[in-house]
C-alpha positions as CSV (number, residue, x, y, z in Angstrom):
1,M,-10.7,-0.1,-14.2
2,K,-12.1,-1.9,-16.9
3,P,-15.9,-3.8,-15.9
4,R,-16.9,-5.0,-19.3
5,S,-19.7,-6.6,-21.2
6,A,-19.8,-9.5,-23.1
7,L,-15.9,-10.4,-24.0
8,S,-16.0,-11.2,-28.4
9,R,-15.1,-14.7,-29.5
10,R,-11.7,-12.6,-30.4
11,E,-11.2,-11.4,-27.4
12,L,-11.4,-14.4,-25.6
13,L,-9.7,-15.5,-27.8
14,Q,-6.7,-13.2,-26.9
15,A,-7.3,-13.3,-23.4
16,L,-6.0,-17.2,-23.8
17,A,-3.6,-16.4,-25.9
18,A,-2.0,-14.4,-23.2
19,A,-3.0,-16.4,-20.3
20,L,-0.9,-19.8,-22.1
21,A,2.5,-17.3,-23.3
22,S,2.5,-16.4,-19.6
23,R,2.7,-19.5,-18.5
24,P,6.4,-20.2,-17.7
25,A,7.6,-23.3,-20.1
26,A,9.0,-25.5,-17.4
27,A,9.2,-25.7,-14.0
28,T,12.2,-24.4,-12.3
29,A,14.1,-26.2,-8.9
30,S,13.5,-23.3,-6.1
31,H,15.0,-22.7,-2.6
32,A,14.1,-25.8,0.0
33,V,11.8,-24.3,1.8
34,T,11.8,-26.3,5.7
35,S,8.5,-25.9,6.9
36,N,5.3,-22.9,5.5
37,P,4.0,-20.2,7.5
38,V,0.6,-20.4,7.5
39,F,-1.8,-17.1,7.7
40,V,-4.4,-17.1,10.4
41,D,-7.5,-14.9,10.3
42,V,-7.5,-13.5,14.7
43,A,-9.8,-10.7,13.2
44,A,-12.8,-11.5,15.1
45,S,-11.1,-13.8,17.9
46,S,-8.8,-9.9,18.7
47,G,-12.7,-8.4,18.6
48,I,-12.6,-6.2,15.4
49,T,-16.1,-6.2,14.6
50,F,-15.5,-3.5,12.2
51,Q,-18.0,-4.4,8.8
52,H,-17.4,-1.8,5.7
53,D,-19.9,-0.1,4.2
54,P,-19.6,0.5,0.8
55,A,-23.2,1.8,0.4
56,A,-24.2,-0.3,-2.2
57,S,-27.5,0.6,-4.5
58,P,-29.0,-0.4,-7.5
59,E,-27.5,3.5,-8.8
60,K,-23.9,1.7,-8.2
61,Y,-22.5,4.7,-7.7
62,L,-18.8,4.5,-9.1
63,I,-17.6,5.3,-5.3
64,E,-19.2,2.6,-3.9
65,T,-16.8,-0.5,-5.4
66,M,-13.6,1.0,-4.9
67,G,-13.2,1.3,-1.4
68,S,-11.3,0.9,1.1
69,G,-7.6,0.7,2.8
70,C,-6.1,-0.4,6.1
71,G,-3.3,0.7,8.4
72,W,-0.7,0.6,10.9
73,I,-0.6,3.5,13.3
74,D,1.1,3.3,17.1
75,Y,-0.7,5.9,18.0
76,D,0.1,5.8,22.0
77,Q,3.5,5.2,21.2
78,D,3.5,2.2,23.8
79,G,5.1,-0.5,21.0
80,L,2.5,-2.0,20.1
81,M,0.7,-1.6,16.3
82,D,-3.2,0.2,16.4
83,L,-4.7,-0.1,13.7
84,Y,-7.1,1.9,11.3
85,L,-10.4,1.1,9.1
86,V,-11.7,3.0,6.8
87,N,-15.3,3.4,6.4
88,G,-18.0,4.7,3.8
89,A,-20.7,7.1,4.2
90,A,-24.9,8.2,3.9
91,T,-25.1,8.8,0.1
92,R,-28.2,10.9,-1.2
93,I,-30.1,7.3,-2.4
94,Y,-28.1,5.0,0.9
95,Q,-29.6,5.5,4.5
96,P,-27.5,3.1,7.0
97,R,-29.8,2.1,10.5
98,R,-26.9,4.5,11.7
99,P,-24.5,6.5,10.9
100,L,-21.2,5.4,9.2
101,R,-17.7,6.2,10.5
102,S,-14.3,5.0,10.3
103,A,-12.1,2.8,12.8
104,L,-9.1,3.6,15.5
105,Y,-8.6,0.1,17.2
106,R,-6.4,-0.7,20.4
107,N,-3.9,-3.6,20.6
108,N,-4.3,-4.3,24.1
109,G,-0.9,-6.6,24.0
110,D,-3.0,-9.6,24.6
111,G,-3.6,-10.1,21.1
112,S,-7.0,-8.3,21.3
113,F,-7.7,-5.4,20.3
114,S,-10.3,-2.7,21.3
115,D,-12.8,-0.1,19.7
116,L,-11.1,3.5,20.6
117,T,-12.6,5.6,17.6
118,V,-15.4,7.4,19.2
119,K,-12.3,8.6,22.4
120,A,-9.8,9.1,20.2
121,G,-11.7,11.0,17.6
122,V,-11.0,9.0,14.7
123,G,-14.4,8.5,13.5
124,A,-14.6,11.0,10.3
125,E,-18.1,10.6,9.9
126,G,-19.4,11.9,6.8
127,L,-17.0,11.5,4.7
128,F,-16.9,8.6,2.2
129,G,-13.8,7.9,3.2
130,M,-11.0,5.7,0.6
131,G,-7.8,5.7,2.0
132,V,-5.2,6.4,5.3
133,A,-1.5,7.6,5.6
134,V,-0.1,8.3,8.5
135,G,2.7,10.5,9.4
136,D,4.2,12.8,11.9
137,Y,4.1,16.0,10.1
138,D,4.8,18.6,13.3
139,N,7.7,15.9,13.9
140,D,6.5,15.9,17.9
141,G,6.6,12.0,18.2
142,F,3.0,11.4,17.5
143,P,1.8,9.5,15.0
144,D,-1.1,11.6,12.4
145,L,-3.8,10.8,10.4
146,Y,-5.1,11.4,7.0
147,V,-8.6,10.4,5.7
148,L,-9.1,10.6,2.2
149,G,-12.4,10.6,0.5
150,Y,-14.2,11.4,-2.4
151,D,-15.1,14.8,-2.3
152,H,-12.7,16.1,0.6
153,C,-10.2,14.6,2.9
154,I,-9.1,14.9,7.1
155,L,-6.2,15.4,8.7
156,Y,-6.3,14.3,12.4
157,H,-3.7,16.3,14.9
158,N,-2.6,13.3,17.3
159,N,-2.7,15.4,20.7
160,G,-0.3,13.1,22.1
161,N,-3.2,11.6,24.5
162,G,-5.1,9.5,23.4
163,T,-7.5,11.8,21.1
164,F,-6.9,14.1,17.8
165,T,-8.0,16.5,16.5
166,D,-9.8,18.0,13.6
167,V,-6.8,20.3,11.1
168,T,-7.5,20.1,7.6
169,A,-9.1,23.5,7.8
170,R,-6.4,25.0,9.4
171,A,-4.2,22.8,8.0
172,G,-5.2,23.5,4.1
173,V,-4.8,20.0,3.0
174,A,-9.2,19.5,1.9
175,N,-8.7,18.3,-0.9
176,R,-11.9,19.5,-2.1
177,G,-13.7,19.0,-4.8
178,K,-11.6,16.1,-5.7
179,W,-11.7,12.0,-4.9
180,G,-8.7,11.4,-3.0
181,S,-7.5,7.7,-3.1
182,S,-4.2,7.2,-1.4
183,A,-1.9,9.8,-0.1
184,A,1.9,9.4,0.7
185,W,3.6,11.6,3.8
186,F,7.7,12.5,2.3
187,D,10.2,15.3,2.6
188,Y,10.2,15.8,-1.5
189,D,12.7,19.0,-0.4
190,N,14.3,17.4,2.9
191,D,13.9,20.3,5.1
192,G,13.0,18.2,8.1
193,R,9.6,18.2,7.4
194,L,6.5,15.6,6.0
195,D,4.7,16.9,2.9
196,L,1.9,15.0,1.5
197,A,1.2,13.8,-2.3
198,V,-2.7,12.6,-2.3
199,A,-3.0,10.4,-5.5
200,N,-6.3,11.4,-7.0
201,Y,-8.8,9.4,-9.0
202,V,-11.8,10.6,-11.6
203,D,-14.4,14.0,-11.7
204,W,-17.9,11.8,-10.9
205,S,-21.0,13.0,-9.0
206,P,-23.6,11.8,-8.5
207,D,-25.5,14.1,-10.8
208,H,-22.9,12.5,-13.5
209,N,-23.6,9.2,-13.0
210,L,-24.4,7.2,-15.8
211,W,-25.8,4.3,-17.4
212,C,-23.0,1.3,-18.0
213,G,-23.8,-1.7,-18.8
214,E,-26.9,-4.3,-20.5
215,H,-30.0,-2.0,-20.3
216,K,-31.7,-4.8,-18.5
217,P,-32.6,-5.9,-14.9
218,G,-29.4,-5.9,-13.2
219,Y,-27.2,-5.8,-15.3
220,R,-26.1,-2.4,-14.5
221,G,-22.6,-2.4,-13.6
222,Y,-20.2,-0.2,-12.6
223,C,-18.2,2.6,-15.8
224,H,-15.2,2.6,-16.3
225,P,-12.8,5.5,-15.4
226,D,-12.9,6.8,-19.0
227,V,-16.0,8.0,-19.5
228,Y,-15.1,10.6,-16.8
229,K,-12.6,13.4,-16.9
230,G,-9.3,12.1,-14.8
231,Q,-8.2,14.8,-12.0
232,T,-4.8,15.3,-11.5
233,P,-2.5,14.6,-8.5
234,T,-2.3,17.6,-5.0
235,L,0.7,17.8,-3.7
236,Y,1.2,20.0,-0.4
237,H,4.1,21.6,1.2
238,N,4.8,21.5,4.8
239,N,5.1,25.0,6.2
240,G,6.4,24.0,9.3
241,D,3.9,26.0,11.6
242,G,1.0,23.4,10.7
243,T,-0.5,24.7,8.0
244,F,0.7,23.5,4.4
245,T,0.5,25.5,1.0
246,D,-0.1,23.8,-2.2
247,V,2.3,23.5,-4.9
248,S,1.1,21.3,-6.8
249,Q,1.3,23.3,-9.6
250,S,4.3,25.3,-9.5
251,S,6.8,22.2,-8.5
252,G,4.8,20.3,-11.9
253,V,3.3,17.7,-10.2
254,G,-1.1,18.4,-10.7
255,L,0.4,19.6,-15.0
256,K,-1.1,16.2,-15.5
257,S,-4.5,15.2,-15.1
258,G,-5.0,11.0,-14.0
259,N,-6.4,8.2,-13.1
260,G,-4.9,8.0,-9.8
261,L,-5.7,5.0,-7.2
262,G,-2.0,3.9,-5.6
263,V,1.1,6.2,-4.9
264,V,4.4,5.3,-3.4
265,T,7.3,7.6,-2.7
266,F,10.8,6.5,-3.4
267,D,14.2,7.3,-4.7
268,Y,14.6,5.2,-7.8
269,D,17.6,6.8,-8.7
270,N,19.3,6.7,-5.5
271,D,20.4,10.0,-5.3
272,G,19.3,11.6,-2.2
273,W,15.9,13.1,-3.0
274,Q,12.4,11.0,-2.7
275,D,10.5,10.8,-6.4
276,I,6.8,9.4,-6.9
277,F,5.2,7.2,-8.2
278,I,1.5,7.0,-8.8
279,A,-0.3,4.3,-10.4
280,N,-2.8,5.1,-12.8
281,D,-5.9,3.2,-14.0
282,S,-6.7,2.6,-17.7
283,M,-4.1,5.3,-18.7
284,A,0.2,5.9,-18.3
285,N,1.3,5.4,-14.8
286,F,3.4,8.5,-13.9
287,L,6.5,9.2,-12.2
288,F,8.0,11.8,-11.0
289,H,11.2,12.8,-10.7
290,N,12.6,15.1,-8.2
291,N,14.2,17.9,-9.4
292,R,16.3,18.4,-6.3
293,D,14.8,22.6,-6.3
294,G,11.3,21.9,-5.3
295,T,10.4,20.6,-8.6
296,F,9.4,17.5,-10.4
297,R,10.2,16.1,-14.1
298,E,6.9,13.3,-15.1
299,V,9.4,10.4,-16.7
300,G,6.9,7.7,-16.6
301,Y,7.4,6.8,-20.3
302,L,10.8,7.6,-20.2
303,A,12.3,5.2,-17.7
304,G,9.5,3.0,-19.1
305,V,7.0,2.2,-16.1
306,A,4.0,4.1,-17.5
307,V,2.4,1.7,-20.2
308,S,3.6,-2.7,-20.0
309,A,6.7,-3.4,-22.1
310,D,3.9,-3.7,-25.4
311,G,2.9,0.1,-25.2
312,R,-0.2,-1.2,-23.6
313,T,-2.3,0.9,-21.1
314,E,-3.8,-1.0,-18.0
315,A,-5.9,-0.7,-15.0
316,G,-3.0,0.3,-11.8
317,M,-4.4,0.1,-8.9
318,G,-1.9,-0.5,-6.3
319,T,2.2,-0.4,-5.6
320,D,4.6,-0.4,-4.2
321,A,8.3,-0.8,-4.3
322,A,11.5,-2.8,-2.9
323,D,14.7,-4.3,-4.0
324,T,14.5,-7.6,-4.5
325,T,17.6,-8.8,-6.5
326,G,19.5,-7.2,-3.4
327,S,21.1,-5.1,-5.7
328,G,20.8,-1.8,-4.1
329,W,18.0,-0.2,-6.8
330,L,13.9,-0.3,-6.1
331,D,12.0,-2.1,-8.1
332,L,8.0,-1.8,-8.7
333,V,5.0,-3.7,-8.5
334,V,2.1,-2.6,-9.8
335,T,-1.4,-4.6,-9.5
336,H,-4.4,-4.4,-12.4
337,L,-7.6,-6.2,-13.5
338,D,-8.3,-9.0,-14.9
339,F,-7.6,-9.9,-18.3
340,E,-4.2,-7.7,-18.0
341,H,-1.0,-8.9,-15.5
342,A,0.5,-7.3,-12.5
343,R,3.9,-5.7,-14.1
344,L,7.4,-5.9,-12.0
345,Y,9.4,-3.3,-13.3
346,R,12.8,-4.0,-12.8
347,N,15.3,-1.0,-11.9
348,L,18.2,-0.8,-14.2
349,R,20.2,1.3,-12.1
350,D,20.6,3.7,-14.9
351,G,17.4,6.1,-14.3
352,S,15.0,3.5,-16.1
353,F,12.8,0.1,-15.4
354,E,12.3,-3.0,-17.8
355,D,8.6,-4.6,-17.1
356,A,10.2,-8.3,-16.2
357,T,6.9,-9.7,-15.1
358,F,7.6,-12.7,-17.5
359,E,10.8,-13.2,-16.8
360,A,10.4,-13.1,-12.3
361,K,7.2,-15.4,-13.1
362,L,4.7,-13.2,-12.1
363,G,2.3,-13.3,-14.7
364,Y,0.0,-15.9,-15.3
365,A,-1.0,-16.6,-11.9
366,T,-2.3,-12.9,-11.5
367,F,-4.4,-12.6,-15.3
368,H,-7.7,-14.1,-14.2
369,L,-7.6,-12.1,-10.9
370,S,-8.4,-7.9,-9.9
371,G,-5.3,-7.1,-7.7
372,F,-5.6,-4.1,-5.7
373,G,-3.5,-4.2,-2.7
374,A,0.7,-4.7,-3.8
375,C,2.8,-5.0,-0.7
376,F,6.9,-5.9,-0.1
377,L,7.7,-8.3,2.4
378,D,9.2,-11.2,3.4
379,Y,7.0,-13.2,5.2
380,D,9.2,-16.4,5.5
381,N,12.4,-14.3,6.8
382,D,14.8,-15.9,4.3
383,G,16.0,-12.8,3.5
384,A,14.6,-12.3,-0.4
385,R,11.5,-10.3,-0.9
386,D,7.7,-11.7,-1.7
387,V,4.8,-9.8,-2.9
388,F,1.6,-10.2,-1.8
389,M,-1.2,-8.8,-3.8
390,A,-5.0,-9.1,-2.3
391,N,-7.7,-9.2,-5.1
392,G,-11.4,-8.3,-5.5
393,H,-13.0,-7.8,-8.9
394,I,-15.1,-5.0,-9.5
395,L,-18.1,-5.6,-10.6
396,D,-20.3,-7.2,-8.2
397,N,-23.0,-9.0,-10.7
398,I,-19.8,-10.1,-12.9
399,Q,-21.1,-13.5,-13.2
400,L,-23.7,-12.3,-15.3
401,Y,-21.3,-11.5,-17.5
402,H,-18.5,-14.0,-17.7
403,A,-19.9,-17.3,-15.5
404,D,-16.5,-18.7,-14.8
405,T,-15.2,-15.1,-13.3
406,Q,-16.5,-14.3,-8.9
407,Y,-16.3,-11.2,-7.9
408,A,-14.8,-12.1,-4.4
409,E,-11.1,-14.0,-5.3
410,P,-8.1,-15.5,-3.5
411,K,-5.6,-13.8,-2.4
412,L,-2.0,-14.6,-3.6
413,M,1.2,-14.7,-2.1
414,F,4.4,-15.1,-4.2
415,R,7.8,-16.1,-3.2
416,N,11.0,-15.1,-4.2
417,T,13.0,-17.5,-4.9
418,G,16.3,-16.1,-4.4
419,R,17.4,-16.3,-8.3
420,G,15.4,-13.7,-9.8
421,T,12.0,-15.0,-9.8
422,F,9.4,-15.7,-8.2
423,E,6.8,-18.8,-8.0
424,D,3.0,-18.8,-6.6
425,V,2.7,-20.5,-3.1
426,S,-0.4,-19.0,-2.3
427,S,-2.0,-22.8,-1.9
428,K,0.8,-23.7,1.2
429,L,-0.4,-20.9,3.6
430,G,-3.4,-22.3,5.3
431,P,-7.0,-22.0,4.7
432,D,-7.8,-18.6,6.0
433,F,-5.3,-17.0,3.5
434,Q,-7.2,-18.5,0.6
435,L,-10.4,-17.5,1.6
436,R,-12.6,-15.5,-1.5
437,R,-12.5,-12.2,-0.7
438,V,-13.8,-9.0,-2.1
439,S,-10.4,-7.2,-1.3
440,R,-9.0,-3.8,-1.4
441,G,-6.6,-2.6,1.0
442,A,-3.6,-4.1,2.3
443,A,-1.2,-3.4,5.2
444,V,1.9,-5.2,6.1
445,G,3.1,-5.2,9.5
446,D,4.7,-7.2,12.8
447,F,1.0,-6.4,15.7
448,D,2.5,-8.7,17.7
449,N,6.1,-8.3,17.5
450,D,7.1,-11.8,17.0
451,G,9.5,-10.5,14.1
452,D,7.4,-11.9,10.9
453,Q,5.7,-10.6,9.2
454,D,1.1,-9.8,9.3
455,I,-1.1,-8.7,7.1
456,L,-4.5,-6.6,7.2
457,V,-5.9,-7.0,4.6
458,S,-9.7,-4.5,4.5
459,N,-12.6,-6.1,2.4
460,N,-15.6,-4.2,0.2
461,G,-18.4,-5.1,1.6
462,Q,-17.0,-7.3,4.5
463,A,-15.8,-7.6,7.6
464,P,-11.1,-7.3,7.3
465,Q,-9.1,-9.8,7.6
466,L,-6.1,-9.6,10.1
467,L,-4.0,-12.6,8.9
468,R,-1.5,-13.3,11.8
469,N,1.8,-15.4,10.6
470,D,2.5,-18.0,12.2
471,G,6.2,-19.8,12.2
472,G,7.3,-16.6,9.8
473,N,9.6,-16.3,12.4
474,R,11.7,-19.2,12.4
475,H,13.9,-17.6,10.5
476,H,16.2,-14.8,11.8
477,W,14.8,-10.9,11.4
478,L,16.0,-7.6,12.8
479,Q,13.5,-4.5,12.7
480,I,14.6,-1.2,12.7
481,F,12.1,1.9,13.9
482,L,14.3,5.0,12.6
483,V,13.8,8.7,14.7
484,G,15.1,11.4,12.5
485,T,16.2,14.7,14.4
486,K,17.4,16.6,11.6
487,S,15.8,15.3,9.0
488,N,12.0,14.7,9.7
489,R,11.0,12.4,13.3
490,D,9.6,9.8,10.7
491,G,12.5,9.0,9.1
492,V,10.7,9.2,5.7
493,G,13.7,8.8,2.6
494,A,16.2,7.2,5.1
495,R,18.1,4.6,2.7
496,V,19.8,1.5,4.9
497,K,21.7,-1.3,4.1
498,V,22.1,-4.4,6.6
499,V,24.5,-6.3,6.5
500,A,24.8,-10.1,8.0
501,G,28.1,-12.7,6.7
502,D,26.9,-13.1,2.8
503,L,23.6,-11.7,3.1
504,T,24.1,-7.9,2.0
505,L,19.8,-6.6,2.1
506,Y,18.2,-2.9,0.7
507,D,15.7,-0.7,1.3
508,Q,14.0,2.2,2.3
509,R,11.7,4.5,4.8
510,K,9.4,4.8,2.2
511,G,6.2,7.0,1.7
512,G,2.5,5.6,0.9
513,R,2.8,2.1,-0.9
514,S,0.1,-1.0,-1.7
515,Y,-3.5,1.0,-2.7
516,Q,-5.0,2.8,0.0
517,S,-3.5,1.6,2.9
518,A,-0.5,2.5,5.6
519,Q,1.9,-0.2,6.2
520,D,4.5,-0.4,10.1
521,P,6.8,2.3,10.0
522,R,9.4,-0.2,10.7
523,L,11.7,-1.8,8.6
524,H,12.0,-5.5,8.5
525,F,15.0,-7.7,7.2
526,G,14.6,-11.6,7.4
527,L,17.7,-12.9,7.6
528,G,17.1,-17.2,7.2
529,P,19.8,-18.5,9.5
530,R,22.3,-16.0,10.7
531,Q,22.1,-15.1,13.8
532,T,24.0,-11.8,13.9
533,V,24.4,-8.8,12.3
534,D,27.7,-7.6,11.3
535,S,26.9,-3.9,10.6
536,V,23.7,-1.6,9.8
537,E,24.6,1.4,7.6
538,V,21.3,4.2,7.5
539,R,22.0,7.6,5.3
540,W,19.3,10.0,6.6
541,P,17.5,12.3,4.1
542,S,19.2,14.8,6.0
543,G,22.9,13.5,4.7
544,M,24.3,12.1,7.6
545,V,24.9,8.7,8.2
546,T,24.5,6.1,11.1
547,R,26.2,2.4,11.1
548,L,26.5,0.3,14.0
549,E,28.1,-3.3,14.3
550,N,27.9,-6.5,15.3
551,L,24.0,-6.2,16.3
552,R,22.1,-9.7,17.7
553,S,19.5,-10.8,15.7
554,D,16.1,-11.5,16.5
555,Q,15.0,-8.0,18.0
556,I,13.4,-4.2,17.0
557,I,15.7,-1.9,17.7
558,T,15.5,2.5,17.3
559,V,18.1,4.2,15.3
560,K,18.2,7.6,16.0
561,E,19.8,10.3,14.4
562,G,22.6,12.0,14.7
563,A,22.7,9.4,18.1
564,G,22.5,5.9,17.3
565,L,21.1,2.8,19.1
566,V,18.9,4.6,21.3
567,S,15.9,1.9,24.1
568,R,13.1,2.0,23.1
569,E,10.8,-1.0,24.7
570,F,8.8,-3.1,21.6
571,P,6.5,-5.1,24.0
572,R,6.0,-8.7,22.7
573,V,2.3,-9.4,22.3
574,R,1.6,-12.2,25.2
575,G,-0.4,-15.0,22.7
576,G,1.3,-13.7,19.7
């Protein structure tokens, strides 16, 4: 995070030069799009009344501006994605009219949602919430909730009857004394049980809340993280009996302090073992390579993802991983604050990455915006991974310092042209997509099961947005829900290859992703005009391989380890 006092003339010239340098020299022809999908905000009309409360105050507590996240969870396993929204809490100087709570909304299957927070018991009252992670840690078939926040986190076990139980103390995953931002459920030792990686931020407290900004009425701002000590990441090993062991030190993950905000777990070198990437705010990012023996080695600099191509540390916020070129190797995207660029690190297939931001044409449009949520998706189902970014400034009084910068910012969508570059199509996706908000978390999911990917966005101090994708399913598609048996039940760590005629697609079942948010667990593949899928290959973390052939497009399939294709209903939302 980089809130600034007024920029000097020299800094302004440097910023302008960087912006001009990142502008494409000339427009290039892109793949023809017959009709752009549009995104329609249906949050209010679907019954979502949640309003995020950041506990804003004149004291400018840092926790006020950093949250919060959102997530998809089919908590009752009816085949419809429900959603969870994280909220703030009272502080010593802010007392809301009524107690604040996070919210669970059940998908009713008719285009509406119902607030079942109290019945389910997942309000996280008293926790100043930040993020959420979803995973079935006990392999019972019902996804559990991990809610992150300042000073501690909460683990809710899904009882399978529409209710949850707070098992934090018994499980040993409170993350006490740390500021948990984002988390990832993943199986780092391939023992068939989900472990938990937590990205922790800085050592801030109300007793150590410094004054930052000019000493004039209204000019106080949120402090840069450099004025506080960073915190080490946390790694919890799943013991298989409902408890976890903190292995942060022994694994090597917790040896270095960082300003961790976003996390994604994926197998960047395709060796069958999941690695950890953490986006750090204003310091070098971490990439923890899995040594396959329960330990990790931090290789961010060696792999080329610690800093930008010109060696600068940047304000890392959100992150995601996907194959953007059809190589079978996953690339990384990282969002940053304004006067920096969102970065695309392209996988070189030798254990390293290159900063391909400008080559991919992602530089210019991101320079003046503060990015948080970052998601790869295929919003138009053309078979190429696009990039969505949720933006919003850190400083609510930024215009006192920079009159041309606004607190609320527009979202960005970059369409993958299929030629190694992206084009900004944000202005073509409808008026709701272009509304300015103070956005933080973002989660991609198909809540109406119609075959195109919708986007849930959480906004600081504002109502969330549920951006329904209208028209993305004009192209064909396939969604895959994985069920592990020898591997973890969620199938996290599985590598999937889909072949449809001349199109070959790759993906992995990843953990974490975006900023403080939880994604739809189903893998989504856009197929363009192709109506038939020739083959699907799933390489499970256990080493088992499942192969399927001759599948029709435009369906959600369930693939079970050791059994292959199994029947499960994913009902289409009425009116969706």
